[in-house]
N, C-alpha and C positions, 0 to 999 in steps of 0.2 A: 190242918196246922200241926196236927200230930207226926203226919209224913215227912213236913221240912225238918221237924224235930230230931229226925233219925238221922245220925251222924255218917251212916254209911250211904246213905239215899244223897245226900249233900258232899260227900268225897265223891261219888260216881259223878254228880253232876260237874261238880269241880273238873274232873279229869277230865268231859268231855267236852267241857268251854276249851281248854288247853290245846285238846286235839284240834280242834277246829279252827282258834289261834294259830296255832303250830301250823299246820296242814292248808289252811285253805285261804284265810284272811293274809298271814306275813306273806304268803309267796305272791297276792293279788297287789298287796304294799310294792313291793318288792320287784315286782313285772311290771308298775306302772313311773316305779325310779327308775331303771335300766334301760324304759324304752328311749330308745333314740328316733331321732328326727331331724332332717335334713335343714340348715337354716342359712340364711346369707348375712357373711361378714365380711366386713370392711378389711383389709388389708393394706390399703395404701391413706394416707392423709386426705381427707377432702376437706373444702373449705366451703363455709354456705354459697349458693349461687352457681358452683363449680355445678358442671354436666356430669353424672356419673358414666363411668365408661367401662367397658367388660373387663380392664387390668385393673381395677380400686374394689374388687369385689369379687369372691367367691363362694361357690357353697361348702358347707361343713355338717361332720356328724356332730349333734348334742346331745347331752341327755333330755328329755323331755319335762322334765319336772320343774316347776315355778320358773317356766319362761313367762318374757313378759307378754301380757295380750297385745295383738296386731305386729308381732316377728313376720318381717319377710321372706318365705319359705321359696322364692325363685327368682332367679335370676332374670329373667327377664321382666318383672314385675320394676324394677329398682332402671334398668340399663336405658339410658338414652333420656330419663326423667334429673330432677336437678335435687340438689341436695338444700335442704330449707333449716339446715341445723350443722356445725361443725363436726366432723366424727374421725375418729381417731384411727389406728388399726387394732381389730380386734370388738371392737364395738358391734352390736347387736343393728340391723337396721328394721326401725319402726315405722309404721306407718307413715305417721304422725312429723316423720324426717326429710320427708321427698314429697317433691310434688310436679305437677307437670310443667312449672315454666318458674323461673328464675323471681328470686323475692322483687316485688315493684321496685323497692325504694333502692336505690343505687345497685341494681342489676345490672346497669349499663357499665357501670366502671368496670367489673368482672371478667370483662369481656378486653380490655386491653393488654396487646401482647408486646408494647415497648416499639413497636415501629409508629406509632402513630399516640396522640395525647391530649386527653378532655383539656379543655379551656372554656372557662364561664368568660360570658361579656354581660355588664349591665343592663339591665332595657331601661334607659331615664325617663321616656316616654310611654305613653298606653300605647302611639301610633309605631314606637321605632321597632314592637317586636310584634306586628299585625293585628297589635290588637287583642293579643292573648289567645292566637287561635294555632299558635306553631305548636305539632305535638313530634314524640321523638320518631326518627327517620326521616324527618324532611327534609329536602336540598332546599338550601337559600343560598342567595348570595346580597354578601357585603357591601352597602355601600359608605361610604366614604365620602363627606360633604366637609369641601375645605384643605381635600388632600393635601398632606405635608407641608399647609399655609399657600398653596400654590394659588387659592381662589376658585378653582374647580370643583367640581364632583365628580368622582370617578367610580366605581368598581374596583378595585385592585386586582390585577391576573393570579396573585397568587390565595384572593378570595371569593372567586367567581362561582363555584359548584361547592359548599362546606356543609357536612351531614350534621343536624342537631340530633343528640342524644337526651338532651335532657331541656325541660321548662321547669325553672323551678323557685317559688315563690318567697317575697321576703321569710317569711319564718321558715323556710328551711326544709319543706316539704316539694317534692315534687309536683307542681300542678297538672301536669296532664296525666299525672297515672294516679292521685292520691283519690281514694273514696271518700268523697262526701255526701253528709249528709245533706236529704232536699232544703230540709231546713236551715242550713248553715249556706252562709254566705259563700260565693266562690272566691276563692284569693285570683287575685292579678299578676301574674308573671313579674318577678323582679331583676330574675338573671337568664342567661341562656346557654347552656351547657354545649358546643362544638366538639367534633370530632377533625380532627387537622394534626399536620405536620411539623416538625420543629421550625420550619420555615415561617408556616403560615401562623404558629401561636403569635413567631416574634410581631409581626402584621399587625393579629388583633391587641398585642397589649401596646405597641406604640396606638390604636386609634382608642383604646380602651383607656389611655392616660390622656388623652384630646378630649375623652369625652363627645367624641360625635361618630354616630354610627347607627344604621338601618338595618333593617334585615325585612330582603324581601324572598317571598315562597317561588321557588325556581317550581320546583317536581315534590308531588305526593303520590304513592302510589307502591306497586310492587319493591321488593327489596332486589330483584333483579336489573329492572330497569333506574331502580336511583345508585346501584354501583355503577351503573353505563356514562353516570355523571360523577362520579367521581373517579375513577380512570381517567375521565381525558381532562381533569385536572391537575391528577399526576403525572400526566404526560406534559402538559402546560408548567407544572411547576421542575420537571426534569429540563423541560428546554430551557428555561429559563435562568436556574442555575448550574446550567453545564456548564455558560463559556469562560464560569471562575475557576471552574475546575483547569481548563484548561491553559488559562491566564497563570494559575500559578505553574502548571509544567513547562511554560513556555520560559517563564522567569528560570524556572529551576535548569532547563537547557542551557541560557544564554549563563547562569552561574558557572554552567560546568565548562563553557567554550572558552568565558573569560579565565577559569582556572588553568583550563589546559594552555590556555595563548600563554600566561604567563610561566606556567611548566615549562612549555619551549623557548621562550625569550630566557629564563634563569640557563636552560640546559645549551641554547647558544653564548651564553657569555663565557668569556674566558677562566679560565682556573687561576685566581692570585698567584699558587704556586708557577704557575706556567708562565703569567707575565712578569712574574720575578724574573725565573730563568731566560725569556726570551728579553728582556730591559736588559740584564747583565749580559749574554749574547753581542746584544747592540753597542755594547759598551765597550768589551773587547775589544769587538770588531773595529771600532772607532779608533781606538789605542793603537792598533796595529798598521792603521790606517797612516796615521799621525808619525809613525817611527817609519815605516817608509818614507815617506815625504820629506822625514830631517834627513834621511842616510843619501837619500838622491839630492837632498839640497848640499851636504857636505863632499859629496864627488862632486859637483860640480862647479862648490868656491875654491878651490885648488887649479882646474882649467882657467879660469877668469881670469887667477892671481898669475899664472905662465904668459902669460898673453901678454899680462899687460908691462913685465918686466921688458919682453923684448921690444 
């Protein structure tokens, strides 16, 4: 104890500790603070459900101190995967923000590109929607009983092959994607959402208003084969609605011909000034003719008078 009571010893110990801190601990701390690591950073806005592409992210070098756990440090880990949360430029990408597949709920709505539309139709009876067996990706035909109140049941040409993108229960959850517990009662579908063109959506809206439609399964299988059915339907739609465009072009052509005819008729019509001048010329010539006739009459009159005197 007397050893530590010596002020000289205490001073030496303090000097040694300070040297250790200055030349050993502090450099190590500074090194850890200044250590650089490469991580993946967002450079374009990414919405939930979007597939992450190469132009959306890039590698950047940042300080390794106090980085969040699970930060992604390789672009190969994120490219081709899907965002499970919204991200803005400058965000770090954490493993919990990416997934191998888009979120099951409403994922199909993020694939719309403006060419086609998503429209839901009501399954009013259990049998109308294939008894709840429909799934996303199925190709169905829409059957219309008493179509346009004609007393016949038909499959409209516009709705021969339509893709199902969701089957939704009355609770609002997708009945064909929602994970349910084993002891939970399975929800029956209340609506079926279809991927259609604007022309098809109008026909479906009419059928929905009438409250009469049935869905029949045409194909369930690979995406490539399903695409062949959709291509055939698109070709049929082009054939169905092409004549309307031709008729409108024909009407425009007839209108142009009528306008040209009217223009020609207007061009052939005499100018009012020219008409007035021609009428004045005719009046002048008629007056000259009358004067000539009167002159000849005056000449003949004296001759006839002389004959009578003789």
